[in-house]
C-alpha positions as CSV (number, residue, x, y, z in Angstrom):
1,M,-21.4,11.9,-5.2
2,R,-21.3,8.2,-5.9
3,K,-20.5,8.4,-9.7
4,L,-17.0,9.9,-9.6
5,P,-15.4,7.3,-7.2
6,L,-16.7,4.5,-9.4
7,V,-15.2,6.1,-12.5
8,L,-11.9,6.5,-10.6
9,L,-11.8,3.2,-8.8
10,F,-12.6,0.9,-11.6
11,S,-10.0,2.1,-14.1
12,C,-8.6,-1.4,-14.0
13,L,-7.2,-3.5,-16.9
14,L,-8.7,-6.7,-15.7
15,A,-12.2,-5.3,-16.1
16,T,-11.3,-5.1,-19.8
17,I,-10.6,-8.8,-19.9
18,G,-13.8,-9.4,-18.1
19,Y,-13.2,-12.4,-15.8
20,A,-16.3,-14.1,-14.7
21,Q,-14.5,-16.3,-12.2
22,N,-11.2,-16.5,-10.2
23,P,-8.5,-17.0,-12.9
24,F,-6.0,-18.4,-10.3
25,A,-7.5,-21.9,-10.5
26,D,-5.0,-22.2,-13.4
27,K,-1.7,-23.6,-11.9
28,N,0.3,-22.3,-14.8
29,L,-0.9,-18.8,-13.9
30,Q,0.0,-19.4,-10.3
31,K,3.5,-20.3,-11.4
32,L,3.7,-17.1,-13.5
33,Y,2.4,-15.0,-10.6
34,D,5.0,-16.6,-8.2
35,F,7.7,-15.2,-10.5
36,Q,6.2,-11.7,-9.9
37,D,5.8,-12.3,-6.2
38,R,9.4,-13.5,-5.9
39,R,10.7,-10.6,-8.0
40,Q,12.2,-13.0,-10.6
41,L,12.1,-10.8,-13.7
42,D,14.2,-13.1,-15.9
43,S,11.6,-15.9,-15.3
44,L,8.6,-13.6,-15.8
45,L,9.6,-11.9,-19.1
46,P,9.4,-15.0,-21.3
47,Y,5.7,-15.2,-20.6
48,L,5.3,-12.0,-22.7
49,Q,5.9,-14.3,-25.7
50,H,3.4,-17.0,-24.6
51,T,0.7,-18.0,-27.0
52,N,-1.9,-17.5,-24.2
53,P,-2.9,-13.8,-24.1
54,Q,-3.9,-14.1,-20.4
55,Y,-0.4,-15.1,-19.5
56,R,1.1,-12.3,-21.6
57,Y,-1.3,-9.9,-19.8
58,Y,-0.3,-11.0,-16.3
59,A,3.4,-10.9,-17.3
60,A,3.1,-7.4,-18.6
61,S,1.0,-6.3,-15.6
62,G,3.4,-8.0,-13.1
63,C,6.3,-5.8,-14.3
64,G,4.3,-2.9,-12.8
65,S,5.0,-4.4,-9.3
66,L,8.6,-5.1,-10.0
67,Q,9.2,-1.6,-11.4
68,N,12.5,-2.8,-12.8
69,P,14.0,-0.6,-15.6
70,L,15.4,-3.8,-17.2
71,A,11.9,-4.7,-18.4
72,A,11.4,-1.4,-20.3
73,Q,12.4,-2.5,-23.8
74,V,10.4,-5.7,-23.6
75,L,7.4,-3.8,-22.5
76,L,7.8,-1.2,-25.3
77,A,7.8,-4.1,-27.7
78,A,4.6,-5.5,-26.0
79,L,2.9,-2.2,-27.1
80,A,2.6,-3.9,-30.5
81,D,0.9,-7.0,-29.1
82,E,-2.3,-8.1,-31.0
83,N,-4.2,-8.2,-27.7
84,I,-5.3,-4.8,-26.5
85,P,-5.4,-5.7,-22.8
86,V,-1.7,-6.8,-23.0
87,R,-0.8,-3.4,-24.6
88,Q,-2.7,-1.7,-21.7
89,A,-0.8,-3.7,-19.2
90,A,2.5,-2.8,-20.8
91,A,1.6,0.9,-20.9
92,F,0.7,0.8,-17.2
93,S,3.9,-1.0,-16.2
94,L,6.1,1.4,-18.3
95,G,4.5,4.2,-16.2
96,Q,5.3,2.3,-13.0
97,I,9.0,2.1,-14.0
98,G,8.8,5.9,-14.3
99,T,12.3,6.7,-15.7
100,V,12.6,9.9,-17.7
101,T,14.4,8.1,-20.5
102,L,11.1,6.5,-21.5
103,Q,9.2,9.7,-22.1
104,N,10.1,10.2,-25.7
105,D,9.4,6.5,-26.5
106,L,6.0,6.8,-25.0
107,I,5.2,10.0,-26.9
108,A,6.1,8.3,-30.1
109,Q,3.7,5.5,-29.4
110,V,0.6,7.7,-28.8
111,A,-0.3,8.2,-32.5
112,K,0.1,4.5,-33.2
113,Q,-2.3,3.2,-30.5
114,P,-6.1,2.8,-30.2
115,I,-7.8,5.0,-27.7
116,E,-7.9,2.3,-25.0
117,V,-4.1,2.2,-25.0
118,K,-3.6,5.9,-25.8
119,N,-5.2,7.0,-22.6
120,L,-2.9,4.9,-20.5
121,L,0.1,6.1,-22.4
122,L,-0.8,9.7,-21.6
123,E,-0.8,8.8,-17.9
124,A,2.5,7.0,-18.3
125,I,4.1,10.0,-20.0
126,G,3.2,12.0,-16.9
127,K,4.8,9.4,-14.6
128,C,8.0,9.4,-16.7
129,A,8.0,13.2,-17.3
130,N,11.0,15.5,-17.2
131,E,8.9,18.2,-18.9
132,V,5.2,18.5,-19.6
133,N,5.0,20.9,-22.6
134,W,4.2,18.2,-25.1
135,L,1.5,16.7,-22.9
136,A,0.0,20.1,-22.1
137,S,0.0,21.3,-25.7
138,Q,-2.2,18.6,-27.0
139,D,-5.9,19.4,-27.8
140,F,-8.2,16.7,-26.6
141,S,-11.2,18.9,-26.0
142,Q,-13.4,16.9,-28.3
143,D,-12.6,13.5,-26.7
144,S,-13.6,13.2,-23.0
145,L,-11.6,10.0,-22.4
146,L,-8.4,11.5,-23.8
147,L,-9.0,14.8,-22.0
148,Q,-9.3,12.9,-18.7
149,A,-6.1,11.0,-19.5
150,Q,-4.3,14.3,-20.3
151,A,-5.4,15.8,-17.0
152,L,-4.3,12.7,-15.2
153,G,-0.9,12.7,-17.0
154,L,-0.3,16.3,-15.9
155,Y,-1.3,15.3,-12.3
156,R,1.1,12.4,-12.3
157,A,3.9,14.8,-13.5
158,V,3.2,17.4,-10.8
159,L,3.5,14.6,-8.2
160,K,7.1,14.3,-9.5
161,R,7.5,18.1,-9.1
162,V,7.5,18.4,-12.9
163,F,5.3,21.3,-14.1
164,S,5.3,24.4,-16.3
165,P,3.2,27.6,-17.0
166,V,1.8,25.7,-20.0
167,G,0.7,22.8,-17.7
168,N,-0.9,25.3,-15.3
169,A,-2.8,26.9,-18.2
170,K,-4.0,23.6,-19.6
171,S,-5.2,22.4,-16.2
172,I,-7.1,25.7,-15.7
173,E,-8.7,25.1,-19.2
174,I,-9.7,21.6,-18.2
175,L,-11.4,22.9,-15.1
176,G,-14.0,24.4,-17.4
177,S,-14.8,21.1,-19.1
178,N,-18.0,19.1,-18.8
179,S,-16.1,16.0,-17.7
180,T,-16.3,15.4,-14.0
181,T,-13.4,13.1,-14.0
182,A,-11.2,15.5,-16.1
183,R,-12.1,18.3,-13.6
184,F,-11.2,16.0,-10.7
185,W,-7.7,15.4,-12.1
186,A,-7.2,19.1,-12.9
187,A,-8.3,20.1,-9.4
188,S,-6.0,17.5,-8.0
189,Y,-3.2,18.9,-10.1
190,F,-3.6,22.3,-8.4
191,A,-4.1,20.8,-4.9
192,R,-0.8,18.9,-5.2
193,H,1.2,21.6,-7.0
194,P,4.5,22.0,-5.1
195,Q,4.8,25.7,-5.7
196,K,1.3,27.1,-6.3
197,N,2.9,30.2,-8.0
198,Y,-0.3,30.9,-9.9
199,T,-1.1,34.2,-11.6
200,A,-3.9,36.4,-10.3
201,A,-6.1,35.3,-13.3
202,Q,-5.5,31.6,-12.4
203,I,-6.4,32.2,-8.8
204,G,-9.5,33.9,-10.0
205,S,-10.3,30.8,-12.1
206,L,-9.9,28.6,-9.1
207,V,-12.2,30.7,-7.0
208,A,-14.8,30.9,-9.7
209,A,-14.6,27.1,-10.1
210,I,-15.3,26.6,-6.4
211,A,-18.4,28.8,-6.7
212,K,-20.0,26.6,-9.4
213,E,-18.6,23.1,-8.7
214,T,-21.2,20.6,-7.4
215,Q,-19.0,17.5,-7.2
216,P,-17.5,17.3,-3.7
217,F,-14.3,15.4,-4.7
218,V,-13.5,18.1,-7.3
219,K,-14.4,20.9,-4.9
220,M,-12.3,19.7,-2.0
221,N,-9.2,19.7,-4.2
222,L,-10.0,23.2,-5.5
223,V,-10.3,24.4,-1.9
224,T,-6.9,22.8,-1.0
225,A,-5.3,24.6,-3.9
226,L,-6.1,28.0,-2.3
227,N,-3.8,27.1,0.6
228,S,-0.7,28.8,-1.0
229,S,1.3,31.9,-1.2
230,M,-1.2,33.8,-3.3
231,P,-2.2,37.4,-2.7
232,I,-4.4,37.7,0.4
233,K,-6.2,41.0,0.0
234,E,-7.0,40.8,-3.7
235,K,-10.6,40.1,-4.4
236,Y,-11.9,37.5,-6.9
237,F,-15.2,36.8,-8.5
238,Y,-17.1,34.2,-6.3
239,G,-20.7,33.5,-7.3
240,K,-22.5,36.8,-7.2
241,D,-19.9,38.5,-5.0
242,S,-16.3,39.6,-5.1
243,L,-14.4,38.1,-2.2
244,T,-10.9,37.5,-1.0
245,V,-9.5,34.0,-0.8
246,L,-9.8,34.2,3.0
247,Q,-13.5,35.0,2.8
248,V,-14.1,32.2,0.3
249,L,-12.4,29.6,2.5
250,Q,-14.3,30.9,5.6
251,D,-17.6,30.7,3.6
252,V,-17.0,27.1,2.5
253,A,-15.8,26.0,6.0
254,T,-18.9,27.4,7.8
255,Q,-21.6,26.2,5.3
256,K,-23.5,23.6,7.1
257,N,-25.0,22.2,3.9
258,E,-21.6,21.7,2.3
259,N,-20.1,18.2,2.1
260,Y,-18.1,17.7,5.2
261,L,-15.0,16.6,3.3
262,V,-15.0,19.9,1.5
263,R,-15.4,21.8,4.7
264,I,-12.5,19.9,6.3
265,N,-10.2,20.9,3.4
266,A,-11.3,24.5,3.7
267,I,-10.4,24.5,7.4
268,K,-7.0,23.1,6.6
269,A,-6.5,25.6,3.9
270,L,-7.2,28.4,6.4
271,N,-3.9,27.5,8.1
272,R,-2.0,30.2,6.4
273,F,-4.4,32.9,7.6
274,D,-3.2,33.3,11.2
275,T,-5.7,36.0,12.3
276,A,-7.8,36.5,15.4
277,S,-11.0,36.7,13.3
278,T,-10.2,33.4,11.6
279,Q,-9.4,31.8,15.0
280,K,-12.9,32.8,16.4
281,I,-14.7,31.6,13.3
282,V,-12.9,28.2,13.4
283,L,-13.4,28.0,17.2
284,K,-17.2,27.8,16.6
285,L,-16.6,24.8,14.4
286,T,-15.2,22.8,17.3
287,K,-18.9,22.2,18.2
288,D,-19.9,21.1,14.7
289,N,-22.3,18.2,14.4
290,H,-19.8,16.2,12.3
291,V,-17.0,14.9,14.6
292,Q,-14.4,15.0,11.9
293,V,-15.1,18.7,11.2
294,A,-15.0,19.5,14.9
295,T,-11.7,17.6,15.4
296,V,-9.9,19.4,12.5
297,A,-11.2,22.7,13.8
298,A,-9.9,22.0,17.3
299,E,-6.5,21.1,15.9
300,F,-6.5,24.4,14.0
301,V,-7.4,26.3,17.2
302,Q,-4.5,24.7,19.1
303,N,-2.0,25.5,16.3
304,H,-3.1,29.1,16.0
305,A,-3.7,30.0,19.6
306,Q,-2.1,33.3,20.8
307,A,-1.5,34.7,24.2
308,N,-3.7,37.7,23.4
309,D,-6.6,35.8,22.0
310,K,-8.8,36.7,24.9
311,I,-10.3,33.2,24.7
312,D,-10.5,31.0,27.8
313,Y,-9.3,27.7,26.1
314,A,-9.1,26.0,29.5
315,D,-12.7,26.6,30.2
316,L,-13.8,25.5,26.7
317,G,-11.7,22.3,27.1
318,E,-13.1,21.5,30.6
319,Y,-16.7,21.6,29.3
320,T,-16.0,19.6,26.1
321,T,-16.7,15.9,26.3
322,H,-14.9,14.6,23.2
323,P,-11.4,13.4,24.3
324,Q,-9.4,14.6,21.3
325,I,-11.2,17.9,20.9
326,R,-10.9,18.5,24.6
327,A,-7.1,17.8,24.5
328,Y,-6.6,20.2,21.6
329,L,-8.4,23.0,23.5
330,L,-6.5,22.3,26.7
331,A,-3.3,22.4,24.6
332,A,-4.1,25.9,23.5
333,A,-4.5,26.9,27.2
334,I,-1.3,25.1,28.3
335,K,0.7,27.0,25.6
336,F,0.4,30.3,27.5
337,E,-0.3,29.4,31.1
338,K,1.9,31.2,33.6
339,K,1.5,29.1,36.7
340,S,0.9,25.6,35.3
341,R,-2.6,25.6,36.7
342,V,-4.0,23.9,33.6
343,S,-1.1,21.5,33.3
344,K,-1.6,20.3,36.9
345,A,-5.3,19.8,36.3
346,V,-4.5,17.8,33.1
347,Q,-1.9,15.7,34.9
348,K,-4.4,14.9,37.7
349,Y,-7.0,13.9,35.1
350,F,-4.5,11.8,33.2
351,R,-4.0,9.6,36.3
352,K,-7.7,8.7,36.2
353,V,-7.8,7.9,32.5
354,T,-7.3,4.3,31.4
355,N,-7.8,4.6,27.7
356,P,-4.3,4.8,26.1
357,Y,-5.5,6.9,23.2
358,E,-7.0,9.5,25.5
359,Q,-3.8,9.4,27.5
360,G,-1.9,10.0,24.3
361,F,-4.1,13.1,23.5
362,L,-3.4,14.5,27.0
363,L,0.3,13.9,26.8
364,A,0.4,15.8,23.4
365,A,-1.4,18.6,25.1
366,L,1.0,18.7,28.0
367,A,3.9,18.8,25.5
368,N,3.1,22.5,24.9
369,N,4.9,23.5,28.2
370,P,8.5,22.5,29.0
371,T,7.6,22.3,32.7
372,N,5.7,19.1,31.9
373,Y,8.8,17.3,30.7
374,F,9.4,15.0,33.7
375,F,5.7,14.1,34.0
376,I,5.7,12.9,30.4
377,R,9.0,11.2,30.9
378,Q,7.6,9.1,33.7
379,Q,5.1,7.5,31.3
380,I,7.9,5.8,29.4
381,N,8.9,2.2,30.4
382,T,11.7,1.0,28.1
383,Q,11.3,-2.5,29.3
384,L,7.6,-2.8,28.1
385,K,6.1,-2.8,24.7
386,Q,3.0,-0.6,24.8
387,P,1.3,2.2,22.9
388,L,1.7,4.7,25.8
389,N,5.5,4.5,25.3
390,T,5.0,5.7,21.7
391,F,2.7,8.6,22.7
392,A,4.9,9.7,25.5
393,L,8.1,9.7,23.5
394,E,6.4,11.6,20.6
395,A,5.2,14.1,23.1
396,L,8.7,14.6,24.5
397,F,10.2,15.2,21.1
398,A,7.4,17.7,20.3
399,L,8.2,19.4,23.6
400,R,11.9,19.4,22.7
401,N,11.1,21.3,19.5
402,L,9.2,24.1,21.3
403,S,10.6,27.6,20.7
404,T,10.0,28.2,24.4
405,F,12.2,25.3,25.3
406,T,15.3,27.2,24.3
407,S,14.3,30.2,26.5
408,H,13.6,27.9,29.5
409,D,15.4,28.4,32.8
410,Q,19.0,27.5,32.0
411,E,19.5,25.2,35.0
412,Q,16.3,23.4,34.3
413,K,17.1,23.3,30.6
414,G,20.4,21.7,31.3
415,K,18.7,19.0,33.4
416,L,16.2,18.3,30.6
417,L,18.9,18.0,27.9
418,A,21.0,15.7,30.0
419,D,17.9,13.5,30.7
420,V,17.1,13.4,26.9
421,D,20.6,12.0,26.3
422,L,20.3,9.4,29.0
423,L,16.8,8.4,27.8
424,L,17.9,7.9,24.2
425,Q,20.7,5.7,25.4
426,E,18.4,3.8,27.7
427,I,15.9,3.2,24.9
428,L,18.6,1.7,22.6
429,Q,19.3,-0.8,25.4
430,G,15.7,-1.5,26.3
431,Q,13.0,-3.9,25.0
432,D,10.7,-1.6,22.9
433,A,11.8,-1.6,19.3
434,V,9.3,1.1,18.4
435,L,11.0,3.5,20.9
436,M,14.3,2.5,19.3
437,G,13.1,3.5,15.8
438,L,11.7,6.8,17.1
439,A,14.9,7.5,19.0
440,A,17.0,6.8,15.9
441,T,15.0,9.3,14.0
442,E,15.6,11.9,16.7
443,L,19.3,11.2,16.6
444,R,19.5,12.4,13.0
445,N,18.1,15.8,13.9
446,P,20.9,18.1,12.6
447,Q,19.9,20.9,15.1
448,R,20.7,18.6,18.1
449,N,24.3,17.7,17.3
450,Y,23.9,14.2,18.7
451,I,26.7,13.2,16.4
452,Q,29.2,14.5,19.0
453,R,28.2,11.5,21.1
454,S,28.7,9.0,18.3
455,A,31.5,7.2,20.1
456,I,28.8,6.0,22.6
457,L,25.8,5.9,20.4
458,L,27.1,4.3,17.2
459,P,28.0,0.9,18.6
460,L,24.6,0.8,20.3
461,L,22.8,1.6,17.1
462,K,24.7,-1.0,15.1
463,K,24.1,-3.7,17.7
464,T,20.5,-2.9,18.0
465,A,19.9,-2.9,14.2
466,E,21.6,-6.3,13.9
467,T,19.7,-8.0,16.8
468,L,16.1,-6.9,16.1
469,P,14.0,-9.5,14.4
470,N,13.3,-8.9,10.7
471,P,10.6,-8.4,9.3
472,L,8.8,-8.1,12.6
473,E,10.6,-4.8,13.5
474,I,11.4,-3.6,10.0
475,E,10.4,0.0,10.6
476,A,12.8,0.3,13.5
477,I,15.6,-1.4,11.6
478,I,15.2,1.0,8.7
479,E,15.4,4.0,11.0
480,L,18.4,2.6,12.9
481,Q,20.3,1.9,9.7
482,K,19.6,5.4,8.4
483,T,21.1,6.8,11.7
484,V,24.1,4.6,11.4
485,A,24.8,6.0,7.9
486,F,24.2,9.5,9.3
487,F,26.7,9.1,12.1
488,E,29.2,7.6,9.7
489,N,28.7,10.5,7.2
490,K,27.7,8.1,4.5
491,P,24.7,8.3,2.1
492,Y,21.9,5.9,3.1
493,I,21.2,3.4,0.4
494,A,18.1,1.4,1.2
495,P,19.0,-2.2,0.9
496,N,16.5,-5.0,0.1
497,L,15.9,-5.4,3.9
498,V,13.0,-7.9,3.7
499,A,13.8,-11.2,1.9
500,F,11.1,-13.2,0.4
501,N,9.6,-15.1,3.4
502,N,5.9,-15.8,2.8
503,P,4.8,-17.8,-0.3
504,I,1.2,-17.2,-1.6
505,D,-1.3,-19.8,-0.3
506,W,-2.6,-20.9,-3.7
507,Q,-4.9,-23.5,-2.2
508,L,-6.6,-20.7,-0.3
509,V,-6.6,-18.3,-3.3
510,S,-8.0,-20.9,-5.8
511,A,-10.9,-21.7,-3.5
512,L,-12.0,-18.0,-3.3
513,P,-14.6,-16.5,-5.5
514,L,-13.6,-13.7,-7.9
515,R,-14.7,-11.0,-5.5
516,P,-15.1,-12.3,-2.0
517,K,-17.3,-10.4,0.5
518,V,-16.2,-9.5,4.0
519,W,-18.4,-8.2,6.8
520,I,-16.7,-6.2,9.5
521,E,-18.6,-5.3,12.7
522,T,-17.2,-2.3,14.5
523,T,-18.2,-0.2,17.5
524,K,-19.6,2.3,15.1
525,G,-21.5,0.0,12.7
526,K,-20.9,-2.5,9.9
527,I,-18.6,-2.3,6.9
528,Q,-18.9,-4.5,3.9
529,L,-15.8,-5.1,1.8
530,T,-15.3,-6.6,-1.7
531,L,-11.9,-8.1,-2.2
532,F,-10.1,-8.1,-5.6
533,T,-8.7,-11.6,-5.9
534,E,-7.7,-11.2,-9.6
535,Q,-5.7,-8.0,-9.0
536,A,-4.0,-8.8,-5.6
537,P,-4.1,-12.5,-4.8
538,A,-1.3,-12.4,-2.2
539,S,-2.9,-9.5,-0.3
540,V,-6.4,-11.0,-0.5
541,A,-5.1,-14.4,0.7
542,N,-3.2,-12.8,3.6
543,F,-6.3,-10.7,4.6
544,V,-8.7,-13.7,4.4
545,K,-6.3,-16.0,6.4
546,L,-5.9,-13.5,9.2
547,A,-9.6,-12.7,9.3
548,K,-10.6,-16.4,9.5
549,E,-8.1,-16.9,12.3
550,G,-9.8,-14.0,14.2
551,Y,-6.6,-11.9,14.1
552,F,-8.5,-8.6,13.4
553,D,-11.1,-9.2,16.2
554,N,-10.7,-6.5,18.8
555,K,-8.1,-4.6,16.8
556,V,-8.3,-0.8,17.2
557,F,-8.6,1.9,14.5
558,H,-5.4,3.5,15.7
559,R,-5.1,6.1,12.9
560,I,-7.8,8.4,11.6
561,V,-6.8,11.2,9.3
562,A,-9.8,13.4,8.4
563,N,-10.6,13.2,4.7
564,F,-7.8,10.7,4.1
565,V,-7.9,7.2,5.8
566,V,-9.0,5.1,8.7
567,Q,-6.3,2.5,9.5
568,T,-6.3,-0.7,11.6
569,G,-4.7,-4.2,11.9
570,C,-1.8,-3.1,14.2
571,P,-1.2,-5.8,16.9
572,R,0.4,-3.1,19.1
573,G,-2.3,-0.5,18.7
574,D,-0.2,2.6,17.8
575,G,0.6,1.9,14.1
576,Y,4.1,0.5,14.7
577,G,3.2,-3.1,15.3
578,N,3.8,-5.9,12.8
579,V,3.5,-9.6,12.2
580,P,6.5,-11.9,11.9
581,F,6.2,-12.2,8.2
582,S,5.8,-9.9,5.2
583,I,4.0,-10.1,1.8
584,R,4.9,-8.4,-1.5
585,S,3.5,-5.2,-2.9
586,E,1.0,-5.8,-5.7
587,F,0.5,-2.8,-8.0
588,A,-2.4,-3.1,-10.5
589,N,-3.8,-0.4,-12.7
590,L,-6.3,0.8,-10.1
591,T,-6.9,4.2,-8.6
592,Y,-7.6,4.9,-5.0
593,G,-11.2,6.2,-5.0
594,E,-13.6,6.7,-2.1
595,G,-13.7,3.5,0.0
596,A,-10.6,1.9,-1.4
597,L,-9.0,-0.8,0.7
598,G,-5.2,-0.7,0.8
599,M,-2.3,-2.3,2.6
600,A,-0.2,-0.1,4.9
601,S,3.5,-0.6,4.6
602,A,6.9,0.7,5.7
603,G,8.1,0.6,2.1
604,K,7.8,-1.6,-0.9
605,D,7.3,-5.3,-0.1
606,T,7.0,-4.8,3.7
607,E,3.2,-5.3,4.0
608,G,1.9,-7.4,6.9
609,S,-1.3,-7.0,8.8
610,Q,-2.2,-3.3,8.7
611,W,-4.7,-2.0,6.2
612,F,-6.7,1.2,5.6
613,I,-9.8,2.5,3.9
614,T,-9.9,5.9,2.2
615,H,-12.5,8.6,3.0
616,S,-12.2,10.0,-0.5
617,P,-10.1,9.7,-3.6
618,T,-6.4,9.6,-2.8
619,P,-4.7,9.0,-6.1
620,H,-1.3,10.0,-4.9
621,L,-1.2,6.5,-3.3
622,D,-1.7,4.8,-6.7
623,G,1.1,2.4,-7.6
624,R,2.8,2.9,-4.2
625,Y,0.4,1.0,-1.9
626,T,-1.4,-2.3,-2.7
627,L,-5.1,-1.7,-3.5
628,F,-6.9,-5.0,-2.9
629,G,-10.6,-4.2,-2.4
630,K,-13.3,-1.6,-1.7
631,T,-16.4,-0.7,0.3
632,D,-19.5,1.0,-0.9
633,N,-21.1,1.6,2.5
634,M,-19.2,4.7,3.7
635,D,-21.5,5.8,6.5
636,T,-19.5,3.9,9.2
637,I,-16.1,4.9,7.7
638,H,-16.9,8.6,7.9
639,F,-17.6,8.4,11.6
640,L,-14.9,6.1,12.9
641,E,-12.6,7.7,15.4
642,I,-9.3,6.8,17.0
643,G,-9.9,4.0,19.6
644,D,-12.9,2.5,17.8
645,K,-12.6,-1.3,17.6
646,I,-13.3,-4.1,15.2
647,K,-15.6,-6.6,17.0
648,K,-15.8,-9.3,14.4
649,V,-14.8,-10.1,10.8
650,R,-16.7,-12.6,8.7
651,V,-15.6,-13.7,5.2
652,E,-18.2,-15.0,2.8
């Protein structure tokens, strides 16, 4: 289980150069990197002609963060550089640019390059793809490194929604290889495939692969691939038996000795099987020993509850002690209650609860019945900045989207709609920017026809967007500007909203070791991080500075997505908080493996204080979110829950 993430995580170019110490003691290199950080392409590109190969390398690699098509021709020329790491950096950055016009140029380069560059070109071809038949038609079965790169290239293409029957067939073929990494990329290809219109034979191959796969990161993606529009009743070979897809997923989900990440994906994949028998099977998993499995199962139960289930969800919720699981089960009961008995009990319990995250869970449960509208509405205070506002407004919007809302008593429905309109207007004139951003998003809902009130709302939206502090409230500003464009019937063109405002602290960076160690004490145990100074000096400096100031102490893990990430660093505590500055995105040739440390953002170059750690490989984040470190001790990570806190952070 530990070998695959290491192969994935350390596919970095700088490992090829082999630094023994922090390279940023060199002031010339600092100057070069500043051009990257300030997005000054014209000043960066001349370094590709420098006599120092280290400078050429950083210039080529830096273009991967800029992602500017104007660098393409210079990078293509750099593929002839005498230094192999420079060529590798150029190949990576060409893939980051990602324009389809580069595909043929990259294909033409493959035969000219040594294997260390060729493998990166195959990935770049996938990133620039407008078709995959050339990539899929190559035979690399005798070279495991190129086979891995081919599978990775096909995966990168499918993320762009570029695929073909030939690509499907090649990825099925790769699933039978002896290379764990190649199988991982092929399984990821099928997990991320946008259509999943596989043939019966291909479905059979996926099912058979699940039966024999021993690597959990490969298997969890294979399981996810079965969540599609494939034939439900047809049986496939699975181990020694012939089972349907439904039976295979149920078997994986309920196997206690199976890796919990695989089981979680199996439960999620069962979402398309809305049957009473599946509901009862998953209901038992709400008592699973692993809290993440139990939580995902409880969410499934809520989403699939039916009035005729003959299951007393209220009773199950009452005797469940875990706050989030309890709320999911109570939500299932509230969906179909006739006299609001459960809702009233939940409201009474809500008044006793002081933890805002448990309050949020309960509000989300109450949002399953329109009669709870005004109770939820009472929890919003537009003059305060608090997480409870966020949870309550999200619950109101969820309630507004209920199918039962439209069949609600007409007089009551009219009152609710009128109040929603007043609330949105009140929010835009309030003090909570997070509410403003959420309200702006709701105003773009085409089913609500808010545009008929644009004479009142449009001036408010414009004024609010202009007066909010940037970059502190960048997420809200983006949503407000999108809604202004929507009301004016104009296409939204994302401007460069965040100007350069936070130079890299080179004195701090140059004093750091190559790979600083960080110890984080949480309410669930300790986490040790290793930071990547040489790949992401700006992000590392920002993290270290905040940590030494005690900024992260007592911060909450506000976001936990099972088999995805744990996230923290939000000053507000709901994921929408920010600091009054931003740093720039830094994209190096790294892949998000298990335990990867990344910067959260609201878009490119908007990073601040929030960061996340991955539960398992999440390569769809590569080249989109700054990866600046890792952890090897995952035990604490796997058991963190929403509301757990950081006690102390220590930097060595």
